[in-house]
Backbone as CSV, one residue per row, in Angstrom:
resi,resn,N_x,N_y,N_z,CA_x,CA_y,CA_z,C_x,C_y,C_z
1,MET,2.761,12.069,-25.916,3.851,11.554,-25.109,3.393,10.260,-24.434
2,LYS,4.157,9.206,-24.583,3.833,7.911,-24.002,4.524,7.784,-22.639
3,LYS,3.732,7.539,-21.567,4.266,7.490,-20.207,3.935,6.161,-19.537
4,ILE,4.783,5.787,-18.594,4.522,4.613,-17.765,4.736,5.001,-16.306
5,TYR,3.792,4.625,-15.451,3.904,4.825,-14.010,3.981,3.444,-13.375
6,MET,4.947,3.249,-12.494,5.118,1.970,-11.808,5.085,2.226,-10.304
7,PHE,4.340,1.434,-9.586,4.163,1.617,-8.153,4.573,0.364,-7.396
8,ASP,5.160,0.557,-6.235,5.304,-0.519,-5.270,5.129,0.082,-3.892
9,PHE,4.345,-0.574,-3.087,4.077,-0.111,-1.733,4.295,-1.269,-0.778
10,ASP,4.434,-0.943,0.498,4.565,-1.957,1.545,3.521,-3.038,1.320
11,GLY,3.951,-4.261,1.237,3.049,-5.364,0.945,1.872,-5.488,1.885
12,THR,2.021,-5.042,3.132,0.913,-5.174,4.077,-0.277,-4.329,3.672
13,VAL,-0.043,-3.314,2.872,-1.133,-2.438,2.454,-2.182,-3.212,1.659
14,PHE,-1.776,-4.272,1.006,-2.712,-5.054,0.204,-3.427,-6.132,1.015
15,ASP,-3.013,-6.322,2.258,-3.614,-7.347,3.104,-4.717,-6.813,4.013
16,GLU,-4.690,-5.541,4.267,-5.670,-4.965,5.184,-5.883,-3.497,4.852
17,TYR,-7.012,-2.960,5.273,-7.292,-1.547,5.044,-6.295,-0.707,5.829
18,ASN,-5.752,0.298,5.210,-4.737,1.119,5.839,-4.939,2.561,5.379
19,GLU,-5.349,3.430,6.295,-5.609,4.836,5.928,-4.371,5.531,5.402
20,GLU,-3.197,5.089,5.822,-1.969,5.723,5.350,-1.784,5.535,3.848
21,PHE,-2.433,4.549,3.283,-2.309,4.269,1.857,-3.195,5.175,1.012
22,LEU,-4.190,5.839,1.607,-5.159,6.615,0.832,-4.534,7.682,-0.066
23,PRO,-3.574,8.490,0.399,-2.972,9.470,-0.525,-2.293,8.812,-1.722
24,LEU,-1.640,7.683,-1.491,-0.969,6.981,-2.584,-1.976,6.329,-3.517
25,LEU,-3.063,5.867,-2.942,-4.137,5.290,-3.752,-4.702,6.337,-4.700
26,LYS,-4.795,7.574,-4.246,-5.279,8.664,-5.102,-4.327,8.896,-6.276
27,VAL,-3.032,8.859,-6.001,-2.043,9.028,-7.079,-2.164,7.882,-8.074
28,LEU,-2.310,6.668,-7.566,-2.467,5.497,-8.426,-3.712,5.612,-9.288
29,LYS,-4.833,5.984,-8.682,-6.083,6.125,-9.442,-5.971,7.215,-10.499
30,LYS,-5.303,8.299,-10.160,-5.126,9.385,-11.128,-4.293,8.911,-12.322
31,ALA,-3.236,8.148,-12.044,-2.396,7.619,-13.124,-3.199,6.686,-14.019
32,VAL,-4.022,5.837,-13.402,-4.843,4.892,-14.168,-5.824,5.641,-15.068
33,ASP,-6.341,6.759,-14.594,-7.343,7.515,-15.348,-6.754,8.355,-16.480
34,MET,-5.442,8.525,-16.508,-4.813,9.335,-17.553,-4.694,8.502,-18.824
35,ASP,-5.192,9.019,-19.918,-5.212,8.283,-21.186,-3.828,7.903,-21.698
36,SER,-2.866,8.764,-21.489,-1.547,8.531,-22.092,-0.594,7.785,-21.162
37,VAL,-1.103,7.216,-20.065,-0.230,6.578,-19.082,-0.541,5.092,-18.958
38,THR,0.489,4.265,-19.061,0.401,2.841,-18.748,0.801,2.708,-17.282
39,THR,0.037,1.941,-16.517,0.283,1.842,-15.076,0.446,0.387,-14.661
40,TYR,1.455,0.135,-13.830,1.722,-1.203,-13.307,1.999,-1.148,-11.811
41,ILE,1.760,-2.266,-11.155,2.230,-2.491,-9.800,3.375,-3.494,-9.918
42,ILE,4.489,-3.195,-9.274,5.625,-4.105,-9.232,5.799,-4.486,-7.768
43,THR,5.633,-5.762,-7.470,5.686,-6.196,-6.082,6.753,-7.267,-5.879
44,ALA,7.294,-7.292,-4.667,8.279,-8.308,-4.312,7.602,-9.610,-3.881
45,ARG,6.296,-9.605,-3.835,5.577,-10.826,-3.475,5.780,-11.889,-4.541
46,ARG,5.638,-13.121,-4.141,5.665,-14.223,-5.096,4.286,-14.421,-5.732
47,ASN,3.256,-14.125,-4.959,1.878,-14.332,-5.403,1.205,-12.972,-5.619
48,PRO,0.802,-12.660,-6.835,0.184,-11.354,-7.102,-1.299,-11.275,-6.704
49,GLU,-1.905,-12.395,-6.359,-3.364,-12.418,-6.147,-3.864,-11.474,-5.053
50,PRO,-3.220,-11.377,-3.872,-3.713,-10.414,-2.876,-3.694,-8.969,-3.390
51,VAL,-2.689,-8.649,-4.175,-2.597,-7.306,-4.751,-3.742,-7.088,-5.743
52,LYS,-3.969,-8.062,-6.606,-5.041,-7.952,-7.600,-6.406,-7.836,-6.930
53,ARG,-6.634,-8.634,-5.870,-7.916,-8.567,-5.147,-8.141,-7.194,-4.527
54,TYR,-7.092,-6.671,-3.895,-7.191,-5.352,-3.266,-7.511,-4.288,-4.311
55,LEU,-6.780,-4.291,-5.398,-6.993,-3.289,-6.441,-8.381,-3.425,-7.063
56,LYS,-8.828,-4.648,-7.285,-10.160,-4.867,-7.846,-11.232,-4.303,-6.916
57,ALA,-11.048,-4.510,-5.605,-12.001,-3.970,-4.628,-12.022,-2.446,-4.657
58,GLU,-10.913,-1.843,-5.048,-10.823,-0.383,-5.158,-11.236,0.114,-6.546
59,GLY,-11.607,-0.803,-7.424,-12.023,-0.429,-8.769,-10.866,-0.109,-9.699
60,ILE,-9.703,-0.663,-9.415,-8.500,-0.384,-10.201,-8.095,-1.630,-10.967
61,SER,-7.869,-1.463,-12.255,-7.438,-2.569,-13.090,-6.101,-2.211,-13.734
62,VAL,-5.030,-2.815,-13.229,-3.687,-2.591,-13.779,-2.936,-3.911,-13.790
63,GLY,-1.872,-3.949,-14.561,-1.015,-5.120,-14.556,-0.228,-5.206,-13.264
64,VAL,-0.009,-6.416,-12.792,0.763,-6.641,-11.568,1.898,-7.608,-11.880
65,PHE,3.122,-7.172,-11.641,4.292,-8.017,-11.801,4.751,-8.461,-10.420
66,ALA,4.679,-9.744,-10.134,5.124,-10.305,-8.856,6.508,-10.905,-9.066
67,LEU,7.525,-10.226,-8.565,8.905,-10.633,-8.828,9.470,-11.596,-7.788
68,GLY,8.871,-11.643,-6.610,9.339,-12.565,-5.588,10.582,-12.115,-4.845
69,ASP,11.141,-10.964,-5.199,12.376,-10.503,-4.570,12.505,-8.997,-4.789
70,PRO,12.583,-8.202,-3.699,12.676,-6.751,-3.884,13.943,-6.319,-4.621
71,ASP,14.987,-7.120,-4.528,16.242,-6.755,-5.179,16.213,-6.933,-6.694
72,LYS,15.184,-7.549,-7.229,15.060,-7.743,-8.679,14.371,-6.570,-9.373
73,LYS,13.812,-5.657,-8.609,13.020,-4.577,-9.210,13.827,-3.685,-10.138
74,ALA,15.019,-3.289,-9.722,15.816,-2.361,-10.533,16.125,-2.951,-11.907
75,LYS,16.583,-4.187,-11.936,16.898,-4.834,-13.225,15.633,-5.028,-14.063
76,PHE,14.534,-5.385,-13.402,13.267,-5.571,-14.108,12.833,-4.271,-14.772
77,ILE,12.886,-3.178,-14.028,12.481,-1.878,-14.568,13.381,-1.485,-15.733
78,LYS,14.678,-1.671,-15.572,15.608,-1.321,-16.653,15.306,-2.139,-17.905
79,THR,15.089,-3.433,-17.740,14.765,-4.299,-18.887,13.449,-3.883,-19.528
80,LEU,12.445,-3.645,-18.710,11.131,-3.225,-19.216,11.245,-1.942,-20.031
81,LEU,11.953,-0.963,-19.506,12.050,0.327,-20.186,12.954,0.262,-21.414
82,ASN,13.970,-0.579,-21.386,14.845,-0.726,-22.562,14.111,-1.378,-23.732
83,LYS,13.082,-2.171,-23.430,12.317,-2.854,-24.477,11.101,-2.040,-24.922
84,SER,10.941,-0.854,-24.401,9.727,-0.082,-24.684,10.050,1.227,-25.396
85,THR,8.997,1.954,-25.698,9.148,3.249,-26.366,8.520,4.368,-25.533
86,TYR,8.594,4.249,-24.220,8.033,5.288,-23.356,8.918,6.524,-23.376
87,ASP,8.276,7.692,-23.457,9.003,8.952,-23.419,9.346,9.347,-21.989
88,GLN,8.504,8.895,-21.067,8.711,9.238,-19.664,8.270,8.072,-18.786
89,ALA,9.037,7.802,-17.734,8.697,6.735,-16.796,8.809,7.271,-15.377
90,VAL,7.908,6.816,-14.524,7.886,7.244,-13.130,7.753,6.002,-12.260
91,PHE,8.566,5.921,-11.200,8.525,4.788,-10.288,8.378,5.300,-8.858
92,PHE,7.411,4.739,-8.130,7.168,5.079,-6.729,7.444,3.838,-5.888
93,ASP,8.223,3.990,-4.809,8.479,2.859,-3.917,8.638,3.374,-2.491
94,ASP,8.274,2.518,-1.534,8.392,2.910,-0.131,9.557,2.217,0.568
95,ARG,10.405,1.565,-0.201,11.588,0.913,0.366,12.823,1.675,-0.131
96,GLU,13.493,2.318,0.790,14.616,3.181,0.431,15.721,2.438,-0.319
97,ALA,15.993,1.202,0.064,17.039,0.426,-0.620,16.678,0.184,-2.083
98,THR,15.399,-0.082,-2.347,14.965,-0.288,-3.735,15.084,0.997,-4.531
99,VAL,14.680,2.111,-3.939,14.797,3.408,-4.610,16.249,3.659,-4.999
100,LYS,17.176,3.373,-4.085,18.593,3.575,-4.383,19.050,2.652,-5.524
101,MET,18.640,1.368,-5.469,19.038,0.435,-6.537,18.523,0.885,-7.902
102,VAL,17.286,1.350,-7.942,16.706,1.800,-9.208,17.434,3.047,-9.692
103,ARG,17.689,3.983,-8.794,18.416,5.198,-9.179,19.826,4.871,-9.673
104,ASP,20.467,3.896,-9.039,21.832,3.523,-9.421,21.912,2.924,-10.828
105,GLU,20.790,2.471,-11.373,20.772,1.933,-12.738,20.897,3.041,-13.788
106,ASN,20.707,4.303,-13.382,20.821,5.451,-14.296,19.993,5.255,-15.566
107,ILE,18.727,4.965,-15.392,17.819,4.731,-16.512,17.344,6.078,-17.034
108,SER,17.560,6.324,-18.313,17.165,7.623,-18.876,15.648,7.763,-18.863
109,ASN,15.196,8.975,-18.704,13.773,9.331,-18.689,12.994,8.703,-17.534
110,LEU,13.677,8.264,-16.471,12.999,7.671,-15.325,13.099,8.600,-14.124
111,LYS,11.935,8.946,-13.570,11.876,9.696,-12.317,11.541,8.697,-11.220
112,VAL,12.297,8.748,-10.133,12.109,7.817,-9.027,11.697,8.603,-7.795
113,TYR,10.608,8.158,-7.178,10.091,8.825,-5.988,10.068,7.869,-4.811
114,PHE,10.510,8.354,-3.653,10.499,7.595,-2.410,9.275,8.034,-1.599
115,ILE,8.535,7.064,-1.103,7.314,7.325,-0.346,7.566,6.985,1.110
116,LYS,7.275,7.942,1.998,7.434,7.683,3.432,6.478,8.586,4.198
117,ASP,5.782,8.004,5.158,4.860,8.757,6.013,3.890,9.619,5.210
118,ASN,3.280,9.012,4.184,2.310,9.699,3.342,2.887,10.868,2.562
119,ARG,4.183,10.913,2.414,4.796,11.980,1.638,5.615,11.359,0.517
120,ILE,5.713,12.080,-0.575,6.464,11.606,-1.734,7.690,12.492,-1.889
121,PHE,8.861,11.862,-1.915,10.132,12.580,-2.013,10.798,12.262,-3.350
122,ILE,11.422,13.274,-3.923,12.165,13.092,-5.183,13.517,12.498,-4.859
């Protein structure tokens, strides 16, 4: 089964150490370590470099898509998944409006999770 995991977290998490990010970092690392999973970070930042530096310092190597606008994520994800052959896709985001926009796209085989206060909600 071919899977893709996509993550987006509060941009400040990539600028400074934040203990609240540790549980999510564990999920990200686990996804990266799974052989059958492609993992990406999708960020609303214009510049992906702070994200890449943070991940490199954590020993994580994944693709980073810097879209420059949080409202572009839903369309980007839909386009990405429509052009792929993934059997299952998972998206994690900590911005409720983005979660709603992605869910409203009704993308088949996509599970969307909302992250708040170190908890993951379906």
